[in-house]
N, C-alpha and C positions, 0 to 999 in steps of 0.2 A: 464608625460605622464605613467600611471599607468598600468601596466601588467596586463592580470591576465589569469591563465589560463585556458588551451584545457574545455571543456565538457566531458567529459570521453566518450566513445560510447561504446556502449553494443551491441552481436548482437543482431542482430533482433526479435529472440524468446526470450529473454530472459524472467524471469517472476521472481515480485518483489512480497516481501512479508511487510505490512505494517501495524504496527503493532501499535495502536491506530486511524488509519485510518479514524475515522469518526471525530477525531479533526477539530483543526483548522491548524495546521502546517500539519497533518497527511494528510488532504484530499486533501488538497493543490500539497503532495507531489503529491499522486494518482496522482492526475487531469495531474501534470507536466507528469509523466511517461506517463500516456496514450496517451498526444498529443505528445508523441516520441514515439507513435509506440510500446511501451512494454507490456508483459502484468500484473496485477496487483493484487496482492488477501489480500484484507485488513482483519486485526482480529480488533474488538474493540464491548467490551460489551457494551456501549452504557453508561456508569456511567456518563460520561464527555462529551462524543464523540455524536452527534446528527445526525439522518440518514439526516438532510433536507442538510446537506456539501458534502451529497452524491448526491443525486437528480442530479447532471447535468450529469454525466458521467453512474450511476448506470444501467443505457441501452444498456449500452456495451459491447460487446460480448465477448474483453480481460479481464473485472472488474468481481470479485468474493468478495463477503461478505460475513463472516461467523461473526457471534454475538457467542463470546466465551472471554474466562476469559485469561488475559494469564499464572494465578495462577496455570489454569488446566494442567496439563501434556500432558494428550492424546489431549485436545484442538487445546495444539502447534504444536503435533506430525500432527495433521490432517494439520493444517494451514501450514504449514510447507513442505509438501510431493510436489515434485517436480517443490518445486520454489531454482533460482540458490542465488537469496540476498535478507535477511532480511534487514530490513528499521527501526528499532524497536524506535517505538515513541510515545508508552503504560507505563503508569507510576502506 
């Protein structure tokens, strides 16, 4: 029988930043984190990501979308403000 590691549990008010969050993988990560009750901020420049990938949870009060480029230092600093973890999926 295969054993799997237990899923990590973060404090209730943990805030995640997902870069590339409008892409296929990033948007699924955003959705999963929101379903677990966490706060999620998504940073994406929409060069390959799609707003359609965010539609199912864009009205959630624990979700925030920032349209911006990870190559811009000020944008990254603003996006990372107040977050606990960054999940980097932008390329």
